[in-house]
N, C-alpha and C positions, 0 to 999 in steps of 0.2 A: 220659562227660559229667561223673560225679562227680569224676574225677582233676581235670579243668580247672576245675570250680566250687570244689574244694578249695584249688586254687592262687590263685584269685581272692580267696577268703575270707582267705587268708593275708596277702595284701597290705593289704586293706581294714581288717581287724580286729586288726592287730599293734599293739602298744603304741606304737612310734614314729610309725606311721601316724596313730593316733588323736591324739597329741600334735601332729603336723605339721598335721592338718586343723582342730584347734582354733585354733592359732596364725594360720593361714591364714584362718579365719574371723573371728577378731578384728581382722585387719588390714583386711578388706574390708567387714564389716558396717557399715552405716549407723548403727546404734542403738549409741551409745558404751557404754551400760551393758551391753548383751549382748556386745559386744566385750570389754570388761575383764572380764567374768565368765567368758569362754570362755578369755582369756589366763591368769588366775588358775588356772582348772582344768587348763589346759595344764601350767603350770609345777609345780602341786602333783603331777599325775601323774608328771611327768618326775623329780621328786624322789622319789617313792615307788618307782619302778621302778628307779632308780639307788642306792637305798639298801642296801647290803651286808647290813646286819642282817635288814631285812625280807625281802628276797630269800632269804636263806640260810635264814631261818625258814620261808619258804613251801616251799622245796625239802625241808627236812627232813621237813615235814609231809606232802608228796606221795609222796616216794620211799618204797620199802618198805625195811625195815631190812637190812643186808648179812648174807648168809647164809654161814657157815663151812662149808668142804667137810665137815668132820667131822659137821655137822648132817644131811647128805643120807642118807637111809636107802636102803641097798642100792645096786645099780647100775642105771643106766638104759640102755635098749637105744639111743636116739638123744638126742643133745644137739642141738636146733635152734637155730641161730646165725641171727639177723636181721641182714641187711646194712644198709647206708646210713651211709656214713661211716667204713667199716672201713679202707679203704686210700686213699691219697692219691698225688699226684706232684708233684714240684716241676718237672720238665720231660719232655717226650713221649718223649725218648730215654734216660731214666733206666734203669740196668741193675740196679737192686736195689730191694727192696721198702721202701715208705714207709707207716707206719701213719698212718691218718687220725684226725681228731678223736673218733671213736668206737671207736678201735683197742682199747681195753680188753676189748671183747667178744672180740677174736680170742684175746688173751692169756689171759683168764679160761677160755675154751673149750678151748685148748690144756691148761691146768692140770688141768681136769676131766678130759680123756681120759687125761694121764698118770697121774693119781691114781687111774684106774681107776673114776671115777664115771660115765662114759658110754663105750659100746661104739662108737658110730658118731657121726658129725658130719654133719648136714645143714645146708648153708648156703643161705639163701633170699633172693632178690632180684634184681632186674634192674639192669644199667648201661646206659650209652649204646649204642645199635646199633652204633657205629664200634667201641668197645671190645669189644663182645661177639663181632663178626666176627673181631677180631684175637685173640681168646681171652685178653684182658687186662681183663674185666670185674672188679669187686672181689670177686666170689665165687671166682672162679678165682686171683687175686692172695692172697686170704687163704689159700686152700686150699694154694697153693703155697709159702707161708711157713711153713705149719704142717707140711708135708711135710719142708722143709728142717729143722726142729725135731725131727723123727724120728717123726711121725704117717705111718703107711701110707697111700698114696694110695687103696687099696681101701677104707679106712674113712671116705672123706669122700664125701658124697652132694651132689648139686646140685640145686636148683630156681631157674630163672633167668628165669621170666617175670613174677613178682610186681613190680608198682609201687607198692604202698602195703602196710599192715599187713592190711588186709582180704584182699588177694590173696595175701599171705604165708601166712595161715593156709589159706585155700582150696586153693591149689596144693600147699602142704606135707601138707595132710590127705590128699590123694588117693595121695601117695607112702607116707606113714606107713601108712595104712590098708591098703594093698596088701601092702606089704613086712613090716610088724609089726602084724598084726591084733589082737594081744593085748599089745602092746608098752608099755614104761613110757618116758615121754619128759619131757626137761628142757629149759625154754625159756630161753634166754640172750639177753638184750638190754639195753638202757641202763636204769637204775632209773627215771628219769623216764617211760620209755615202757612199763614193764612192765605196767600195769593195762589199757592198752587192748590190748596184744599179747595178755596172758592171756585177756581177754575174747573177743577175735576168735577165738582157737584154741578156747575152751570152746564158742563158738557153733557152730563146726563139727564138734564132736564130740572134740576132742583136748583132754582135761583133764590138762594136763601141770603138772608141779612147776615151780617158777620159781627161776631163779638171777639176780638182778640184778647188773649191772655198769656200770661207766661212771658213778660217782656225782658229782654236782654239788653237792650240799649239803655241809656240813662241820661238825664239832664243835670248837669251838676257843674260846679265851678272847676275850669281846668286848672291843672297843677303841673308843675314843670317837670315832675318825674313821670307824668303820663306821656310826655314827648320823648324822655330820654330813657327811661328804666323799662327794659323788657319785662313783659308779664306773661307768666304761663296761663292766667286765666284769659288773657286776650287771645292767645293762641287757640284755646279751647273754643272760645265764642267765635272767632274766625273760622275755624274749622266746622263748626256747626253752620255757620253762615254760607261758606263755600260749597258744602254739601247740599244745601237748599238751592243755591243757585245752579248748580249742576242738575239736581233733580227738576228744577223748574225748566231749564233748557231741554232736557231728554223729553220730559213730559209734552212739550210743545211740539218738538221734532216728531214724536209718535202719535200726535193728535190726541192726547188724554186731557189737555186743557185747551 
């Protein structure tokens, strides 16, 4: 039930949905003053979420600072890689790996392993039942790619039931506590998702160090058009960030973090 409710909230509470409902309301409400106010609010919201400077500032505030590998203390028994957008495919019959929009997680996990910072890799998350039956879920595809890069298959573990971050933590903790009761763990996921992920793992007794990847904020010289020209990329980035904020609040309210 929680899974389906979260998807419903995603649609209703997303920024563009809110703008759409406000503009729709402005068209059909009989009170012209209320309609005008709704339209103005809708356009102001649209401008704010499409403003590159504001969205970038919000991302830089929310995302943790990058961690250099040299800053990691010692070696971790397991690097836990959260799936979700790791791999993609342009065509069902494609015969080679295609990294997804969160593919940087795979690269950073591989680099951590090759640098000797993690001994084993646990990839957690489920894919569609069809892909899982064919052995082509993204956990397996990501593992196959890392094996091609030189990671021994025996050093990659799988958790393939989790459908959300809460389940990533729950199901992974069972494996980690059983196989590495006194182990040191490193959590690897997108920077914007790290707060919720770390909170979920801590809640189930896995107090892992964190290694954020897949950053969306940026540090660069400000340009005039970043303030003035609406950007579809900014809307996409803010929608992702807004979704994470809502998820973080909901997880706290239900006691998952």
